[in-house]
N, C-alpha and C positions, 0 to 999 in steps of 0.2 A: 392277937391285933397285928404282932410282928410279923407273923407268918403270911397274913393276909397282903401286908405292904410288899413282902418280897415275891409274893405271886405275881401282884401287879407289876414289879419292877423287871421281873423275869424276862418277859417278852421284848420289853426296850432294850434290857442288856443283850440278847441273843440279835437283836435287829442293828444295835450298833458294832457289835463283834461281826458278823457276816458282810455288813456293809462297809466296813474298815479292810475286811481282807480284798474287797472287789476295788475300792476306791484307792487303797495304800499298799501297793503290792511289796510283799517285804515286812508288813509291819505285824505279822504274825507267821513266822517260819515252820510252825507245827501246829496241829489241831488240838488245841487246848482241853485236857482231859474233862477239866470241869464242864466244859460244853458239851463233850460227849455224854457225860453221867446226866446232865440236864435235858438231853435229848434221847437217853435211853439207847444209847447207842453202844453195844457191846463189841463189836467186831471192827478190827480196824479200817480206816477210809482212807485209800491214796489217792484215788478220783474223784471227780464229781462231775457232773452234767446239770448245767444251769439253763433254765427257762424263763423268760421274761413275760410278763402280762403288761401292756399299756393302756390307758384309759383314753387315750385318743379316739377310739372307735367305737362310741358307747351309743346304742339304739335310743331315739329321743326319749321313747316310755321310760327307760332307766336312768338317763341323765336327767328327767324332769323330776323324776322321782326322787333323786339322792342331790338334788341339786343343793340343798343348804345342809348335806350331812355327808360329803366326802368321805370324811372318816369310819363313819359306818359302812358305807360301800366297802371302801378296802378291808375292813373287819372282815365283812363278811366274805368277801372274796378268799382272804387267807386261813380264814377259819374251816371254809369248805374244803381248801385245797390240803389242808393239814388233817384233816379227817382221813383223806386217802394216804398221804405219806406217812404220817407218824404212826397210824394204827399198823401198816406193814412195815414200819421200819424202812421204808425207801427215801426219805429225805425230808426236808424243813420248808415251808414257804415263810415269807417274812415281807414286811414293806422296806423298800428300799430310802434308805434315809436322804440320800442325796437326790432322789427324784420322787418327789411326792406321788407323780401319776403312775409309779411302775411299781410292780410286785415280782419277788425273784421266789423261783423255785430251785431249790438244791437236790438233785437226785443222787444219792450217795453210790459210788462205784460208777461202773460204764454206763447206767441208766438204762438197761436192758428194755425195762419196761415203762420208760419215761411217757413214750407216744400212747401206750395203751391207759396209763393212766390220765392222762390228760382229756383223754377221749372220754372217760369216767366222770373227770371233773367237768367237761361242757356238758356233758348229762346232768348233772346235779345242777350246775348253773341254770339251766334250760328250766328246770322243776322249779328252784327256788326264786331266782332273778330273773326269769322270762327271757334269757337272752344266753349267748355262748361269746366266750372271748378268744382272742386271737394270741398265740403262744409263740415266741421267737425261741428256739430250741438250738443250743451248741453241741460239739462233740464232746467226749469224754476228755477232761482235762486233769493234769496232777493238781492234788487238793492239800493245802491252800495256796501253794505256791503259785500255780496258773489260775487261780480262780478269777484274776480280774480278766485273763485272756479269753476264759470261757464266756464270763459275762458279756465281753465286745461282741464275740460271737453270736450269742443268742440276739443281743441288741440289733447288730447289724441284720440279723436274718428277718429280725421283725420291720426294721426300718428299711430294709432293700427290698421288701417282697414287692410285688407288681399287686397295685391296688385295683387294677382293670380285671385282675382274675379272680373270679368269687367261687373258687372250689374247695377252699379248705381253711380251718383254722389252726392247723399247726403248720409251722413253717421252720423248715431244718436248715441249719448252716449246711453252706459247701462252699468251696473255692471260687465259685461264680457268684457268691451271694454279693451284692451290691458294687458288681462289676460291670452293670447296666450305665450306660453313658447318661450323664445328667443335662446335657446340653440342651436337649429340646425344651427345657423347662425355664431354662435361664433368662428371667426377666430383661436383663440387661440388653439383650439384643433385641428385643421388641421395644423397648421404652421410650423411644423418642417417639415412634407412631402412636404407641398410647397416649402417650402425654400431651401431643397434640389434639387429639380425640377428646381427651378430658376437658381440656382448656377450651376446646371448641361449645363444651355443653349439649352436644348433640347426642342422643342416645343413640340414634341410626350409626353415626361415625363411630361411636366407642364400640359397637357391634362389631363393625366393619374392621376395626382396628384390632380387636381381640381375636377375631375368626381366624386367621393364618395360625396363630399361637396355639388356639385348640383344634385346629384341623392336624398340625403337626403332632400333638398328643394322639390324636386319632389316629395317625399314620403308624406311629412308632408302638402302639398298643402297650407302652409302659411307662407306669406312673409310681414312683415309691414315696412313701412318708417323708423319707429324707428328702427327696426333692422338694417334696413340698414345704419342708422346714425351711431350705435354702429360699424357694421362692418367696415365702413370705419375708423372710428377712431381708431381702432385695427389693420388694414391692414397699414395705416400710419405709427403706432407707429412700427409694425414690419419689414416695409420697412426701418425706419431709424437704427435699430439694425441689420438689414443686411448689410446695407452701413457701419456702425461704424465698423463691422467686416470684411468690404473687405477694405484691405489696401490703395485701391485707393480713399478712402472716403475722406482721408486727401486733398486731391487735388482740394476739393471744388466743387466735382461732386455730393453732396448730394442735394434734392431737397425740397422744400418747401414743406409740408405737405397741404394737399388739405381741404378745409372746408367742412368737412363731413357732417353739416347739409343744405349746401348750393349749394352742388356739385348738376348739373343737371343731371336727368336720363333719361334712352331712354324710350320713349313712342310713342305711334302708332298716327296715324292722329287725333284719337278722344279722346287722351288726358289719354288713359288708360296705365298702366305699361307694357312695352315689354319684357317679361322674357328672351325671346331669345336672343333678342339684349343686357339685361343687362348681360347675360352669355359671350358673344361674346367680350363686351366692357372689361371685369373682366380679358378674357383670353389676350386680346391686350395688356392690363396694364401689365401684367404678361411677356408677351413676350418681350415688352419693357424694363423693368427692366433688363431681362435676357440677352437682347440684349447690355444694356449700362453695365453689368458687364461684359461679355464677351469682349467689346470692351477693357474695362479697363485691363483686366486679359491679355489682347492681347499685351497692350502697355508695362505691366508689363514683360512680357515674352521677349519682344525684349532687354529690358535693361538688364534681366537677362542674356541674351545670349551675350549682347555686355561685359558683365563684365565677363564671364566666357572665351569668346573668349582672352580677354586681360591678363587674369591670366594663361591661358595655352599657352600666346607667350611672357613670359616677356623678351625674348631673343631678341626681335624685337623692334626696335622705331616707335610705331605705333603712330599715329597721330589723329586728329579729321576727318582729309580728309580721311584717309586709312579706318576708320571705317563707314565714311558716303559712300563711293564708295563698300565697303563690304555689308553691309547691304540694301543698295539704300535708304537711308535715308537722309535728308538734316541735315547739320551741325548744324542749329539753332534749329531744330527739338530734334536732339541727347543730344545736350548741355541741352535744356530746361527740357526734360523728364528724364534726367541721375540725374540733379539736383533735382526734385520732388521725384525721388525714393531713393536718396540716402543723400540725404541733403548735397551734397558736389559737387564739378564738375569733370569733367572729367579728365582733366590732373593731378590733385592731384591723383586720382585713380589709373591711369596708373603709376605717379612716386611711388606710395606706395606700385604698386604692385612689380614694379622692384626693390626698395629698400630691399623688404621683401624676395625677391630670392636672392640679393646679400647676406644679412644676412648669410642665408642657406648655400651659397657656400664659404662663408669666413671661416666656419669651417673646409674646406679642406684647409690644410696648404701646400699643394702641388702646389695649384693655384696661381698664381702671382696675384698683385691687377688688372694688365693690362687686365688679361685673364677673370677675376670676371666681370670686367667691359664690356668686349665683351659680355660675357655671358648674359648679362641685358641689351645689346640694346645698349651701349655706346662705342663709338668708339675713344672716346678721354679720358685717364685715368685721365688726370686733372680736366677735367669737371665733370666726376664722382664722383671724392673725392668730389668736391665742392657741387654737389647736395646731396652725401650722407651726409656729415657733415650737412648741412642744414636741413636736415630731422632728423638726430639721436644726433646732438650735438656731434658729433665726426667723427674723420677721419675714413676711412675702416682700416687702420691698426691699430690704438688706439682701434677699435671695436674687432678687432681680438685677439689682446693683452689681453685685458681686459676680452674677453668673453670664447675663445679657447686656451689662451697658455697653459694651462694643459692638455690640450686633444692632443695637436700637437706632 
């Protein structure tokens, strides 16, 4: 029983050990003998070459198959990798503890056979999982002292690769990796034009606003995963600003920002980035935001129309039922939306409108109090006086004397 538990804990311990080397430089100044023993390493290891697999680009069929079992997919990938690495004592594959969507491959020594092994792994993936994966591969580096540096090289090779070139699954690090300018994708440079288009609610205007951005990418012929992550972060920030400027955002309609780094990307059946589908996805998201804002504006317009109607008819004894019938909306909907819009209830607003008009009419000394009451929708003068006093702390007569006696 104890040996079974130890065998179950061993992979977790190894993952933690190597993840620490990568994430905490200097935490392990030497390659522990106990680790070498567990991995069956009999020769000295002074260098290592690291490869990274990320699950950002997974074909739809594979993504759907493992939608509810990411752990099973990660286990399957690492298992296949280790069948090649451990069998030939070439290295070790593990899950990266700090990034759940990453798998790390360590090739012992200078990793001269790394490219060949990766090709063999992809053939195995194609046979078992019906797909291939993209690998970022570092240069050889001192181990464990430079393990973190090797990891960054592998990650940069993967994140900085040109997604528009669908010619390889193996991406090697070089001094030029990631050196391509990111400015063509910066959302901030196009934000104002796109924001106005989104707020217009017009799909055609949104298409026209995004077209120069898409065209610039077409002309540059370079688009990296790193750029997409930066763009997503900027886009989410812009959306939050748009919503904060939209009055309806106070009603809890703001949506949580997506995780830019882990957002799935459109890919074809071979696992290559689908640029055309990505453009359609960007357009669809912009359309969705525009539709949401339009709905918010529509709701606000209805409340504004109701308020305007009440202000234009202070002489009528308007009720919630009257408004419900006129605007073809339920009483519950009107009450809820009116409170959200004005931070007050409808009956109070109606009363305030009528009292405000009554104050204006009281300036005319020729009008009797009963006439003023009738002109603001009250058939009973005594009831009008009670409501007026409740709202102003004085009777209609006292209000007239205090404010208008000198003018009458």
